mmCIF file as gemmi writes it, N, C-alpha and C atoms, coordinates in Angstrom:
data_model
loop_
_atom_site.group_PDB
_atom_site.id
_atom_site.type_symbol
_atom_site.label_atom_id
_atom_site.label_alt_id
_atom_site.label_comp_id
_atom_site.label_asym_id
_atom_site.label_entity_id
_atom_site.label_seq_id
_atom_site.pdbx_PDB_ins_code
_atom_site.Cartn_x
_atom_site.Cartn_y
_atom_site.Cartn_z
_atom_site.occupancy
_atom_site.B_iso_or_equiv
_atom_site.pdbx_formal_charge
_atom_site.auth_seq_id
_atom_site.auth_asym_id
_atom_site.pdbx_PDB_model_num
ATOM 1 N N . UNK Axp A 1 ? -83.751 48.258 10.505 1 0 ? 1 A 1
ATOM 2 C CA . UNK Axp A 1 ? -83.683 47.281 11.204 1 0 ? 1 A 1
ATOM 3 C C . UNK Axp A 1 ? -84.423 47.878 12.982 1 0 ? 1 A 1
ATOM 4 N N . UNK Axp A 2 ? -85.224 46.46 13.27 1 0 ? 2 A 1
ATOM 5 C CA . UNK Axp A 2 ? -85.855 46.918 13.992 1 0 ? 2 A 1
ATOM 6 C C . UNK Axp A 2 ? -85.208 46.33 15.675 1 0 ? 2 A 1
ATOM 7 N N . UNK Axp A 3 ? -85.504 46.191 16.419 1 0 ? 3 A 1
ATOM 8 C CA . UNK Axp A 3 ? -84.679 46.163 17.731 1 0 ? 3 A 1
ATOM 9 C C . UNK Axp A 3 ? -85.222 44.69 18.239 1 0 ? 3 A 1
ATOM 10 N N . UNK Axp A 4 ? -86.18 44.206 17.752 1 0 ? 4 A 1
ATOM 11 C CA . UNK Axp A 4 ? -86.629 43.338 18.51 1 0 ? 4 A 1
ATOM 12 C C . UNK Axp A 4 ? -85.773 42.091 18.508 1 0 ? 4 A 1
ATOM 13 N N . UNK Axp A 5 ? -84.843 41.973 17.704 1 0 ? 5 A 1
ATOM 14 C CA . UNK Axp A 5 ? -83.96 40.727 17.711 1 0 ? 5 A 1
ATOM 15 C C . UNK Axp A 5 ? -82.726 41.429 18.747 1 0 ? 5 A 1
ATOM 16 N N . UNK Axp A 6 ? -82.597 42.135 19.211 1 0 ? 6 A 1
ATOM 17 C CA . UNK Axp A 6 ? -81.202 42.233 20.811 1 0 ? 6 A 1
ATOM 18 C C . UNK Axp A 6 ? -82.542 41.17 21.751 1 0 ? 6 A 1
ATOM 19 N N . UNK Axp A 7 ? -83.573 42.086 21.859 1 0 ? 7 A 1
ATOM 20 C CA . UNK Axp A 7 ? -84.393 41.626 22.766 1 0 ? 7 A 1
ATOM 21 C C . UNK Axp A 7 ? -83.961 40.302 22.934 1 0 ? 7 A 1
ATOM 22 N N . UNK Axp A 8 ? -84.385 39.305 22.52 1 0 ? 8 A 1
ATOM 23 C CA . UNK Axp A 8 ? -84.24 38.276 22.089 1 0 ? 8 A 1
ATOM 24 C C . UNK Axp A 8 ? -83.132 37.388 21.738 1 0 ? 8 A 1
ATOM 25 N N . UNK Axp A 9 ? -82.019 37.92 21.672 1 0 ? 9 A 1
ATOM 26 C CA . UNK Axp A 9 ? -80.728 37.714 21.703 1 0 ? 9 A 1
ATOM 27 C C . UNK Axp A 9 ? -80.162 37.498 23.019 1 0 ? 9 A 1
ATOM 28 N N . UNK Axp A 10 ? -80.601 38.739 23.788 1 0 ? 10 A 1
ATOM 29 C CA . UNK Axp A 10 ? -80.434 38.873 25.095 1 0 ? 10 A 1
ATOM 30 C C . UNK Axp A 10 ? -81.258 38.077 26.073 1 0 ? 10 A 1
ATOM 31 N N . UNK Axp A 11 ? -82.231 37.613 25.708 1 0 ? 11 A 1
ATOM 32 C CA . UNK Axp A 11 ? -83.129 36.214 26.11 1 0 ? 11 A 1
ATOM 33 C C . UNK Axp A 11 ? -82.418 35.329 26.273 1 0 ? 11 A 1
ATOM 34 N N . UNK Axp A 12 ? -81.932 34.806 24.766 1 0 ? 12 A 1
ATOM 35 C CA . UNK Axp A 12 ? -81.148 33.542 24.367 1 0 ? 12 A 1
ATOM 36 C C . UNK Axp A 12 ? -79.661 33.682 25.442 1 0 ? 12 A 1
ATOM 37 N N . UNK Axp A 13 ? -79.273 34.743 25.82 1 0 ? 13 A 1
ATOM 38 C CA . UNK Axp A 13 ? -77.912 34.778 26.515 1 0 ? 13 A 1
ATOM 39 C C . UNK Axp A 13 ? -78.406 34.342 27.843 1 0 ? 13 A 1
ATOM 40 N N . UNK Axp A 14 ? -79.488 34.596 28.386 1 0 ? 14 A 1
ATOM 41 C CA . UNK Axp A 14 ? -79.596 34.674 29.901 1 0 ? 14 A 1
ATOM 42 C C . UNK Axp A 14 ? -80.233 32.689 30.055 1 0 ? 14 A 1
ATOM 43 N N . UNK Axp A 15 ? -80.793 32.757 28.863 1 0 ? 15 A 1
ATOM 44 C CA . UNK Axp A 15 ? -80.793 31.411 28.69 1 0 ? 15 A 1
ATOM 45 C C . UNK Axp A 15 ? -80.037 30.254 28.14 1 0 ? 15 A 1
ATOM 46 N N . UNK Axp A 16 ? -78.955 31.201 28.439 1 0 ? 16 A 1
ATOM 47 C CA . UNK Axp A 16 ? -77.592 30.154 28.573 1 0 ? 16 A 1
ATOM 48 C C . UNK Axp A 16 ? -77.388 29.115 26.698 1 0 ? 16 A 1
ATOM 49 N N . UNK Axp A 17 ? -78.103 29.808 26.059 1 0 ? 17 A 1
ATOM 50 C CA . UNK Axp A 17 ? -78.293 29.109 24.341 1 0 ? 17 A 1
ATOM 51 C C . UNK Axp A 17 ? -77.511 29.668 23.423 1 0 ? 17 A 1
ATOM 52 N N . UNK Axp A 18 ? -76.367 30.777 23.748 1 0 ? 18 A 1
ATOM 53 C CA . UNK Axp A 18 ? -75.122 31.573 22.934 1 0 ? 18 A 1
ATOM 54 C C . UNK Axp A 18 ? -73.79 31.3 23.451 1 0 ? 18 A 1
ATOM 55 N N . UNK Axp A 19 ? -72.691 31.113 22.845 1 0 ? 19 A 1
ATOM 56 C CA . UNK Axp A 19 ? -71.599 31.091 22.904 1 0 ? 19 A 1
ATOM 57 C C . UNK Axp A 19 ? -70.813 32.575 21.812 1 0 ? 19 A 1
ATOM 58 N N . UNK Axp A 20 ? -69.939 33.071 22.652 1 0 ? 20 A 1
ATOM 59 C CA . UNK Axp A 20 ? -69.239 33.923 21.981 1 0 ? 20 A 1
ATOM 60 C C . UNK Axp A 20 ? -67.685 33.805 21.937 1 0 ? 20 A 1
ATOM 61 N N . UNK Axp A 21 ? -67.144 34.312 20.95 1 0 ? 21 A 1
ATOM 62 C CA . UNK Axp A 21 ? -65.778 34.111 20.562 1 0 ? 21 A 1
ATOM 63 C C . UNK Axp A 21 ? -65.367 33.341 19.54 1 0 ? 21 A 1
ATOM 64 N N . UNK Axp A 22 ? -64.735 34.075 18.032 1 0 ? 22 A 1
ATOM 65 C CA . UNK Axp A 22 ? -64.358 33.058 17.092 1 0 ? 22 A 1
ATOM 66 C C . UNK Axp A 22 ? -63.702 31.442 17.217 1 0 ? 22 A 1
ATOM 67 N N . UNK Axp A 23 ? -63.046 31.511 18.573 1 0 ? 23 A 1
ATOM 68 C CA . UNK Axp A 23 ? -62.574 29.874 18.268 1 0 ? 23 A 1
ATOM 69 C C . UNK Axp A 23 ? -63.469 29.017 18.686 1 0 ? 23 A 1
ATOM 70 N N . UNK Axp A 24 ? -64.373 30.063 19.65 1 0 ? 24 A 1
ATOM 71 C CA . UNK Axp A 24 ? -65.648 29.107 20.145 1 0 ? 24 A 1
ATOM 72 C C . UNK Axp A 24 ? -66.86 28.652 19.674 1 0 ? 24 A 1
ATOM 73 N N . UNK Axp A 25 ? -67.071 29.788 18.797 1 0 ? 25 A 1
ATOM 74 C CA . UNK Axp A 25 ? -68.244 29.618 17.633 1 0 ? 25 A 1
ATOM 75 C C . UNK Axp A 25 ? -67.791 28.5 16.735 1 0 ? 25 A 1
ATOM 76 N N . UNK Axp A 26 ? -66.515 28.674 16.107 1 0 ? 26 A 1
ATOM 77 C CA . UNK Axp A 26 ? -66.319 27.471 15.138 1 0 ? 26 A 1
ATOM 78 C C . UNK Axp A 26 ? -66.056 26.276 15.547 1 0 ? 26 A 1
ATOM 79 N N . UNK Axp A 27 ? -65.497 26.125 16.733 1 0 ? 27 A 1
ATOM 80 C CA . UNK Axp A 27 ? -65.89 24.747 17.225 1 0 ? 27 A 1
ATOM 81 C C . UNK Axp A 27 ? -67.177 24.523 17.952 1 0 ? 27 A 1
ATOM 82 N N . UNK Axp A 28 ? -68.181 24.979 18.041 1 0 ? 28 A 1
ATOM 83 C CA . UNK Axp A 28 ? -69.806 24.523 17.819 1 0 ? 28 A 1
ATOM 84 C C . UNK Axp A 28 ? -70.244 24.981 16.563 1 0 ? 28 A 1
ATOM 85 N N . UNK Axp A 29 ? -69.828 25.315 15.347 1 0 ? 29 A 1
ATOM 86 C CA . UNK Axp A 29 ? -70.425 25.004 14.557 1 0 ? 29 A 1
ATOM 87 C C . UNK Axp A 29 ? -69.765 24.075 13.518 1 0 ? 29 A 1
ATOM 88 N N . UNK Axp A 30 ? -68.341 23.227 13.973 1 0 ? 30 A 1
ATOM 89 C CA . UNK Axp A 30 ? -67.947 21.864 14.311 1 0 ? 30 A 1
ATOM 90 C C . UNK Axp A 30 ? -68.674 20.614 14.606 1 0 ? 30 A 1
ATOM 91 N N . UNK Axp A 31 ? -68.978 20.954 15.776 1 0 ? 31 A 1
ATOM 92 C CA . UNK Axp A 31 ? -69.705 20.464 16.817 1 0 ? 31 A 1
ATOM 93 C C . UNK Axp A 31 ? -71.084 19.992 16.339 1 0 ? 31 A 1
ATOM 94 N N . UNK Axp A 32 ? -71.375 20.747 15.073 1 0 ? 32 A 1
ATOM 95 C CA . UNK Axp A 32 ? -73.112 20.782 14.995 1 0 ? 32 A 1
ATOM 96 C C . UNK Axp A 32 ? -74.008 21.219 15.844 1 0 ? 32 A 1
ATOM 97 N N . UNK Axp A 33 ? -73.601 21.466 16.965 1 0 ? 33 A 1
ATOM 98 C CA . UNK Axp A 33 ? -74.371 22.742 17.992 1 0 ? 33 A 1
ATOM 99 C C . UNK Axp A 33 ? -75.138 24.04 17.68 1 0 ? 33 A 1
ATOM 100 N N . UNK Axp A 34 ? -74.009 24.65 16.777 1 0 ? 34 A 1
ATOM 101 C CA . UNK Axp A 34 ? -74.88 25.755 16.468 1 0 ? 34 A 1
ATOM 102 C C . UNK Axp A 34 ? -75.803 25.996 15.524 1 0 ? 34 A 1
ATOM 103 N N . UNK Axp A 35 ? -76.862 26.82 15.515 1 0 ? 35 A 1
ATOM 104 C CA . UNK Axp A 35 ? -77.996 26.961 14.707 1 0 ? 35 A 1
ATOM 105 C C . UNK Axp A 35 ? -78.387 27.732 14.418 1 0 ? 35 A 1
ATOM 106 N N . UNK Axp A 36 ? -77.322 28.888 14.499 1 0 ? 36 A 1
ATOM 107 C CA . UNK Axp A 36 ? -77.393 30.242 13.928 1 0 ? 36 A 1
ATOM 108 C C . UNK Axp A 36 ? -76.088 31.039 14.219 1 0 ? 36 A 1
ATOM 109 N N . UNK Axp A 37 ? -75.6 31.873 13.493 1 0 ? 37 A 1
ATOM 110 C CA . UNK Axp A 37 ? -74.564 32.409 13.78 1 0 ? 37 A 1
ATOM 111 C C . UNK Axp A 37 ? -74.517 34.052 13.394 1 0 ? 37 A 1
ATOM 112 N N . UNK Axp A 38 ? -74.406 34.37 14.457 1 0 ? 38 A 1
ATOM 113 C CA . UNK Axp A 38 ? -74.297 36.296 13.849 1 0 ? 38 A 1
ATOM 114 C C . UNK Axp A 38 ? -72.801 37.038 14.049 1 0 ? 38 A 1
ATOM 115 N N . UNK Axp A 39 ? -72.533 37.666 12.82 1 0 ? 39 A 1
ATOM 116 C CA . UNK Axp A 39 ? -71.252 38.315 12.941 1 0 ? 39 A 1
ATOM 117 C C . UNK Axp A 39 ? -71.621 39.844 12.663 1 0 ? 39 A 1
ATOM 118 N N . UNK Axp A 40 ? -70.641 40.29 13.365 1 0 ? 40 A 1
ATOM 119 C CA . UNK Axp A 40 ? -70.844 42.068 13.627 1 0 ? 40 A 1
ATOM 120 C C . UNK Axp A 40 ? -69.994 42.05 11.746 1 0 ? 40 A 1
ATOM 121 N N . UNK Axp A 41 ? -70.683 43.074 11.515 1 0 ? 41 A 1
ATOM 122 C CA . UNK Axp A 41 ? -70.73 43.843 10.194 1 0 ? 41 A 1
ATOM 123 C C . UNK Axp A 41 ? -69.223 44.647 10.164 1 0 ? 41 A 1
ATOM 124 N N . UNK Axp A 42 ? -68.288 44.913 11.355 1 0 ? 42 A 1
ATOM 125 C CA . UNK Axp A 42 ? -67.487 45.503 11.291 1 0 ? 42 A 1
ATOM 126 C C . UNK Axp A 42 ? -66.08 44.889 11.519 1 0 ? 42 A 1
ATOM 127 N N . UNK Axp A 43 ? -66.318 43.365 11.299 1 0 ? 43 A 1
ATOM 128 C CA . UNK Axp A 43 ? -65.491 42.067 11.822 1 0 ? 43 A 1
ATOM 129 C C . UNK Axp A 43 ? -64.61 42.339 10.831 1 0 ? 43 A 1
ATOM 130 N N . UNK Axp A 44 ? -63.04 41.584 11.472 1 0 ? 44 A 1
ATOM 131 C CA . UNK Axp A 44 ? -62.259 41.536 10.019 1 0 ? 44 A 1
ATOM 132 C C . UNK Axp A 44 ? -62.899 40.886 9.1 1 0 ? 44 A 1
ATOM 133 N N . UNK Axp A 45 ? -61.922 41.299 7.619 1 0 ? 45 A 1
ATOM 134 C CA . UNK Axp A 45 ? -61.966 40.665 6.6 1 0 ? 45 A 1
ATOM 135 C C . UNK Axp A 45 ? -61.617 39.07 6.973 1 0 ? 45 A 1
ATOM 136 N N . UNK Axp A 46 ? -60.604 38.587 7.326 1 0 ? 46 A 1
ATOM 137 C CA . UNK Axp A 46 ? -60.262 37.282 7.668 1 0 ? 46 A 1
ATOM 138 C C . UNK Axp A 46 ? -61.22 36.619 8.874 1 0 ? 46 A 1
ATOM 139 N N . UNK Axp A 47 ? -61.833 37.335 9.565 1 0 ? 47 A 1
ATOM 140 C CA . UNK Axp A 47 ? -62.876 36.492 10.354 1 0 ? 47 A 1
ATOM 141 C C . UNK Axp A 47 ? -64.136 36.149 9.718 1 0 ? 47 A 1
ATOM 142 N N . UNK Axp A 48 ? -64.308 37.08 8.867 1 0 ? 48 A 1
ATOM 143 C CA . UNK Axp A 48 ? -65.889 37.328 8.424 1 0 ? 48 A 1
ATOM 144 C C . UNK Axp A 48 ? -65.478 35.936 7.224 1 0 ? 48 A 1
ATOM 145 N N . UNK Axp A 49 ? -64.098 35.899 6.639 1 0 ? 49 A 1
ATOM 146 C CA . UNK Axp A 49 ? -64.46 34.304 5.704 1 0 ? 49 A 1
ATOM 147 C C . UNK Axp A 49 ? -64.432 33.524 6.103 1 0 ? 49 A 1
ATOM 148 N N . UNK Axp A 50 ? -63.833 33.299 7.144 1 0 ? 50 A 1
ATOM 149 C CA . UNK Axp A 50 ? -63.089 31.938 8.441 1 0 ? 50 A 1
ATOM 150 C C . UNK Axp A 50 ? -64.935 31.682 8.754 1 0 ? 50 A 1
ATOM 151 N N . UNK Axp A 51 ? -65.486 32.749 9.338 1 0 ? 51 A 1
ATOM 152 C CA . UNK Axp A 51 ? -66.899 32.56 9.894 1 0 ? 51 A 1
ATOM 153 C C . UNK Axp A 51 ? -67.825 31.815 8.709 1 0 ? 51 A 1
ATOM 154 N N . UNK Axp A 52 ? -68.261 32.923 8.076 1 0 ? 52 A 1
ATOM 155 C CA . UNK Axp A 52 ? -68.82 32.22 6.09 1 0 ? 52 A 1
ATOM 156 C C . UNK Axp A 52 ? -68.249 31.075 5.559 1 0 ? 52 A 1
ATOM 157 N N . UNK Axp A 53 ? -66.829 30.519 5.4 1 0 ? 53 A 1
ATOM 158 C CA . UNK Axp A 53 ? -66.883 29.321 4.719 1 0 ? 53 A 1
ATOM 159 C C . UNK Axp A 53 ? -67.144 28.08 5.972 1 0 ? 53 A 1
ATOM 160 N N . UNK Axp A 54 ? -66.824 28.026 7.252 1 0 ? 54 A 1
ATOM 161 C CA . UNK Axp A 54 ? -67.642 27.241 8.009 1 0 ? 54 A 1
ATOM 162 C C . UNK Axp A 54 ? -68.719 27.03 8.096 1 0 ? 54 A 1
ATOM 163 N N . UNK Axp A 55 ? -69.562 27.951 8.303 1 0 ? 55 A 1
ATOM 164 C CA . UNK Axp A 55 ? -71.347 28.105 7.911 1 0 ? 55 A 1
ATOM 165 C C . UNK Axp A 55 ? -71.532 27.562 6.754 1 0 ? 55 A 1
ATOM 166 N N . UNK Axp A 56 ? -70.918 27.59 5.907 1 0 ? 56 A 1
ATOM 167 C CA . UNK Axp A 56 ? -71.392 27.146 4.449 1 0 ? 56 A 1
ATOM 168 C C . UNK Axp A 56 ? -71.347 25.886 4.47 1 0 ? 56 A 1
ATOM 169 N N . UNK Axp A 57 ? -70.116 25.437 4.798 1 0 ? 57 A 1
ATOM 170 C CA . UNK Axp A 57 ? -69.284 23.968 4.822 1 0 ? 57 A 1
ATOM 171 C C . UNK Axp A 57 ? -70.52 23.335 6.036 1 0 ? 57 A 1
ATOM 172 N N . UNK Axp A 58 ? -70.68 23.625 7.138 1 0 ? 58 A 1
ATOM 173 C CA . UNK Axp A 58 ? -71.019 22.718 7.792 1 0 ? 58 A 1
ATOM 174 C C . UNK Axp A 58 ? -72.86 23.249 7.642 1 0 ? 58 A 1
ATOM 175 N N . UNK Axp A 59 ? -72.905 24.108 6.864 1 0 ? 59 A 1
ATOM 176 C CA . UNK Axp A 59 ? -75.096 24.07 6.488 1 0 ? 59 A 1
ATOM 177 C C . UNK Axp A 59 ? -75.439 24.975 7.829 1 0 ? 59 A 1
ATOM 178 N N . UNK Axp A 60 ? -74.695 25.896 8.433 1 0 ? 60 A 1
ATOM 179 C CA . UNK Axp A 60 ? -75.413 26.934 9.396 1 0 ? 60 A 1
ATOM 180 C C . UNK Axp A 60 ? -76.103 28.119 9.147 1 0 ? 60 A 1
ATOM 181 N N . UNK Axp A 61 ? -76.9 28.615 9.023 1 0 ? 61 A 1
ATOM 182 C CA . UNK Axp A 61 ? -77.234 29.883 8.768 1 0 ? 61 A 1
ATOM 183 C C . UNK Axp A 61 ? -76.737 31.001 9.454 1 0 ? 61 A 1
ATOM 184 N N . UNK Axp A 62 ? -75.882 32.142 8.823 1 0 ? 62 A 1
ATOM 185 C CA . UNK Axp A 62 ? -74.854 33.501 9.069 1 0 ? 62 A 1
ATOM 186 C C . UNK Axp A 62 ? -75.642 34.71 8.818 1 0 ? 62 A 1
ATOM 187 N N . UNK Axp A 63 ? -75.863 35.481 9.533 1 0 ? 63 A 1
ATOM 188 C CA . UNK Axp A 63 ? -76.178 36.622 9.479 1 0 ? 63 A 1
ATOM 189 C C . UNK Axp A 63 ? -75.294 37.758 9.649 1 0 ? 63 A 1
ATOM 190 N N . UNK Axp A 64 ? -75.171 38.68 9.213 1 0 ? 64 A 1
ATOM 191 C CA . UNK Axp A 64 ? -74.286 39.811 9.431 1 0 ? 64 A 1
ATOM 192 C C . UNK Axp A 64 ? -75.317 41.129 10.242 1 0 ? 64 A 1
ATOM 193 N N . UNK Axp A 65 ? -74.532 41.183 10.991 1 0 ? 65 A 1
ATOM 194 C CA . UNK Axp A 65 ? -75.38 42.543 11.761 1 0 ? 65 A 1
ATOM 195 C C . UNK Axp A 65 ? -74.341 43.779 12.282 1 0 ? 65 A 1
ATOM 196 N N . UNK Axp A 66 ? -75.482 44.627 12.672 1 0 ? 66 A 1
ATOM 197 C CA . UNK Axp A 66 ? -74.489 46.059 12.74 1 0 ? 66 A 1
ATOM 198 C C . UNK Axp A 66 ? -73.771 46.196 13.112 1 0 ? 66 A 1
ATOM 199 N N . UNK Axp A 67 ? -72.959 46.355 14.602 1 0 ? 67 A 1
ATOM 200 C CA . UNK Axp A 67 ? -71.552 46.408 14.928 1 0 ? 67 A 1
ATOM 201 C C . UNK Axp A 67 ? -71.153 45.68 15.871 1 0 ? 67 A 1
ATOM 202 N N . UNK Axp A 68 ? -69.981 45.288 16.311 1 0 ? 68 A 1
ATOM 203 C CA . UNK Axp A 68 ? -69.807 44.456 17.346 1 0 ? 68 A 1
ATOM 204 C C . UNK Axp A 68 ? -69.971 45.714 18.833 1 0 ? 68 A 1
ATOM 205 N N . UNK Axp A 69 ? -70.227 46.828 18.43 1 0 ? 69 A 1
ATOM 206 C CA . UNK Axp A 69 ? -70.784 46.979 19.999 1 0 ? 69 A 1
ATOM 207 C C . UNK Axp A 69 ? -72.079 46.779 20.35 1 0 ? 69 A 1
ATOM 208 N N . UNK Axp A 70 ? -72.835 47.247 19.339 1 0 ? 70 A 1
ATOM 209 C CA . UNK Axp A 70 ? -74.33 46.855 19.366 1 0 ? 70 A 1
ATOM 210 C C . UNK Axp A 70 ? -74.355 45.173 20.284 1 0 ? 70 A 1
ATOM 211 N N . UNK Axp A 71 ? -73.844 44.512 19.098 1 0 ? 71 A 1
ATOM 212 C CA . UNK Axp A 71 ? -73.519 42.835 19.428 1 0 ? 71 A 1
ATOM 213 C C . UNK Axp A 71 ? -73.695 42.73 21.162 1 0 ? 71 A 1
ATOM 214 N N . UNK Axp A 72 ? -72.643 43.075 21.255 1 0 ? 72 A 1
ATOM 215 C CA . UNK Axp A 72 ? -71.89 42.652 22.771 1 0 ? 72 A 1
ATOM 216 C C . UNK Axp A 72 ? -73.346 43.533 23.573 1 0 ? 72 A 1
ATOM 217 N N . UNK Axp A 73 ? -73.378 44.992 23.502 1 0 ? 73 A 1
ATOM 218 C CA . UNK Axp A 73 ? -74.445 45.285 24.485 1 0 ? 73 A 1
ATOM 219 C C . UNK Axp A 73 ? -75.566 44.761 24.403 1 0 ? 73 A 1
ATOM 220 N N . UNK Axp A 74 ? -76.505 44.092 23.343 1 0 ? 74 A 1
ATOM 221 C CA . UNK Axp A 74 ? -77.483 42.967 23.565 1 0 ? 74 A 1
ATOM 222 C C . UNK Axp A 74 ? -77.345 42.075 24.051 1 0 ? 74 A 1
ATOM 223 N N . UNK Axp A 75 ? -76.07 41.087 24.791 1 0 ? 75 A 1
ATOM 224 C CA . UNK Axp A 75 ? -76.019 40.044 25.278 1 0 ? 75 A 1
ATOM 225 C C . UNK Axp A 75 ? -75.131 41.183 26.497 1 0 ? 75 A 1
ATOM 226 N N . UNK Axp A 76 ? -75.444 42.174 27.238 1 0 ? 76 A 1
ATOM 227 C CA . UNK Axp A 76 ? -74.646 42.102 28.589 1 0 ? 76 A 1
ATOM 228 C C . UNK Axp A 76 ? -73.418 42.502 28.454 1 0 ? 76 A 1
ATOM 229 N N . UNK Axp A 77 ? -72.601 42.471 27.421 1 0 ? 77 A 1
ATOM 230 C CA . UNK Axp A 77 ? -70.999 42.126 27.554 1 0 ? 77 A 1
ATOM 231 C C . UNK Axp A 77 ? -70.183 43.403 26.768 1 0 ? 77 A 1
ATOM 232 N N . UNK Axp A 78 ? -69.056 43.686 26.476 1 0 ? 78 A 1
ATOM 233 C CA . UNK Axp A 78 ? -68.029 44.501 26.195 1 0 ? 78 A 1
ATOM 234 C C . UNK Axp A 78 ? -68.71 43.898 24.464 1 0 ? 78 A 1
ATOM 235 N N . UNK Axp A 79 ? -67.933 44.591 23.913 1 0 ? 79 A 1
ATOM 236 C CA . UNK Axp A 79 ? -68.096 44.309 22.134 1 0 ? 79 A 1
ATOM 237 C C . UNK Axp A 79 ? -67.713 42.994 21.668 1 0 ? 79 A 1
ATOM 238 N N . UNK Axp A 80 ? -68.883 42.335 20.878 1 0 ? 80 A 1
ATOM 239 C CA . UNK Axp A 80 ? -68.433 41.266 20.474 1 0 ? 80 A 1
ATOM 240 C C . UNK Axp A 80 ? -68.374 40.687 18.797 1 0 ? 80 A 1
ATOM 241 N N . UNK Axp A 81 ? -67.558 39.992 18.351 1 0 ? 81 A 1
ATOM 242 C CA . UNK Axp A 81 ? -67.602 39.982 17.278 1 0 ? 81 A 1
ATOM 243 C C . UNK Axp A 81 ? -68.648 38.646 16.279 1 0 ? 81 A 1
ATOM 244 N N . UNK Axp A 82 ? -68.843 38.07 17.11 1 0 ? 82 A 1
ATOM 245 C CA . UNK Axp A 82 ? -69.095 36.793 16.871 1 0 ? 82 A 1
ATOM 246 C C . UNK Axp A 82 ? -69.97 35.93 18.027 1 0 ? 82 A 1
ATOM 247 N N . UNK Axp A 83 ? -71.607 35.597 17.531 1 0 ? 83 A 1
ATOM 248 C CA . UNK Axp A 83 ? -72.22 34.993 18.08 1 0 ? 83 A 1
ATOM 249 C C . UNK Axp A 83 ? -72.581 33.825 17.831 1 0 ? 83 A 1
ATOM 250 N N . UNK Axp A 84 ? -72.438 33.047 18.693 1 0 ? 84 A 1
ATOM 251 C CA . UNK Axp A 84 ? -73.837 31.473 17.497 1 0 ? 84 A 1
ATOM 252 C C . UNK Axp A 84 ? -74.802 31.346 19.195 1 0 ? 84 A 1
ATOM 253 N N . UNK Axp A 85 ? -76.11 31.071 18.207 1 0 ? 85 A 1
ATOM 254 C CA . UNK Axp A 85 ? -77.377 30.584 19.093 1 0 ? 85 A 1
ATOM 255 C C . UNK Axp A 85 ? -77.032 28.816 19.047 1 0 ? 85 A 1
ATOM 256 N N . UNK Axp A 86 ? -77.412 28.549 20.232 1 0 ? 86 A 1
ATOM 257 C CA . UNK Axp A 86 ? -77.088 27.325 20.498 1 0 ? 86 A 1
ATOM 258 C C . UNK Axp A 86 ? -78.934 26.286 20.354 1 0 ? 86 A 1
ATOM 259 N N . UNK Axp A 87 ? -79.424 27.033 20.278 1 0 ? 87 A 1
ATOM 260 C CA . UNK Axp A 87 ? -80.98 26.623 20.489 1 0 ? 87 A 1
ATOM 261 C C . UNK Axp A 87 ? -81.805 26.803 18.945 1 0 ? 87 A 1
ATOM 262 N N . UNK Axp A 88 ? -82.893 25.373 18.584 1 0 ? 88 A 1
ATOM 263 C CA . UNK Axp A 88 ? -83.573 26.091 17.928 1 0 ? 88 A 1
ATOM 264 C C . UNK Axp A 88 ? -84.771 26.662 17.393 1 0 ? 88 A 1
ATOM 265 N N . UNK Axp A 89 ? -85.079 27.089 18.394 1 0 ? 89 A 1
ATOM 266 C CA . UNK Axp A 89 ? -86.716 28.076 18.63 1 0 ? 89 A 1
ATOM 267 C C . UNK Axp A 89 ? -85.854 29.522 18.567 1 0 ? 89 A 1
ATOM 268 N N . UNK Axp A 90 ? -85.079 29.727 19.394 1 0 ? 90 A 1
ATOM 269 C CA . UNK Axp A 90 ? -84.4 30.888 19.208 1 0 ? 90 A 1
ATOM 270 C C . UNK Axp A 90 ? -83.952 31.353 18.153 1 0 ? 90 A 1
ATOM 271 N N . UNK Axp A 91 ? -83.112 30.279 17.188 1 0 ? 91 A 1
ATOM 272 C CA . UNK Axp A 91 ? -82.926 30.618 16.112 1 0 ? 91 A 1
ATOM 273 C C . UNK Axp A 91 ? -83.742 30.561 15.122 1 0 ? 91 A 1
ATOM 274 N N . UNK Axp A 92 ? -84.53 29.918 14.866 1 0 ? 92 A 1
ATOM 275 C CA . UNK Axp A 92 ? -85.568 30.456 14.231 1 0 ? 92 A 1
ATOM 276 C C . UNK Axp A 92 ? -86.198 31.417 14.291 1 0 ? 92 A 1
ATOM 277 N N . UNK Axp A 93 ? -86.305 31.894 15.404 1 0 ? 93 A 1
ATOM 278 C CA . UNK Axp A 93 ? -86.866 33.387 15.662 1 0 ? 93 A 1
ATOM 279 C C . UNK Axp A 93 ? -86.298 34.729 15.122 1 0 ? 93 A 1
ATOM 280 N N . UNK Axp A 94 ? -84.997 34.133 15.295 1 0 ? 94 A 1
ATOM 281 C CA . UNK Axp A 94 ? -83.892 35.389 15.385 1 0 ? 94 A 1
ATOM 282 C C . UNK Axp A 94 ? -84.023 35.238 13.814 1 0 ? 94 A 1
ATOM 283 N N . UNK Axp A 95 ? -83.962 34.499 12.598 1 0 ? 95 A 1
ATOM 284 C CA . UNK Axp A 95 ? -83.661 34.268 11.279 1 0 ? 95 A 1
ATOM 285 C C . UNK Axp A 95 ? -85.016 35.126 10.844 1 0 ? 95 A 1
ATOM 286 N N . UNK Axp A 96 ? -86.547 34.559 11.67 1 0 ? 96 A 1
ATOM 287 C CA . UNK Axp A 96 ? -87.376 35.671 11.087 1 0 ? 96 A 1
ATOM 288 C C . UNK Axp A 96 ? -87.095 37.077 10.901 1 0 ? 96 A 1
ATOM 289 N N . UNK Axp A 97 ? -86.854 37.408 12.425 1 0 ? 97 A 1
ATOM 290 C CA . UNK Axp A 97 ? -86.449 38.804 12.823 1 0 ? 97 A 1
ATOM 291 C C . UNK Axp A 97 ? -85.495 39.598 11.953 1 0 ? 97 A 1
ATOM 292 N N . UNK Axp A 98 ? -84.578 38.868 11.341 1 0 ? 98 A 1
ATOM 293 C CA . UNK Axp A 98 ? -83.402 39.695 10.465 1 0 ? 98 A 1
ATOM 294 C C . UNK Axp A 98 ? -83.85 39.713 9.38 1 0 ? 98 A 1
ATOM 295 N N . UNK Axp A 99 ? -84.397 38.39 8.586 1 0 ? 99 A 1
ATOM 296 C CA . UNK Axp A 99 ? -84.338 38.357 7.267 1 0 ? 99 A 1
ATOM 297 C C . UNK Axp A 99 ? -85.514 39.757 6.857 1 0 ? 99 A 1
């Protein structure tokens, strides 16, 4: 997998178009604000199931990425398990880079 998506995720974070943390991500998915959800591959089974179920129900694309440390490093923070992208443009570009 290329690292362009990591740079784009960092840019989205600097533009304040991301939300991190399981409960906040679920809240944004429910509110209809989340355009894409990224989950770390090393997240717990319960977290994966909860986010997958919410995203499926609310028709929000979800992608699993490497691990929590890479996800956190991309946004300049500590380890993060889940991130919601709140902007259509960033979400579409990230989807093309991840798929």
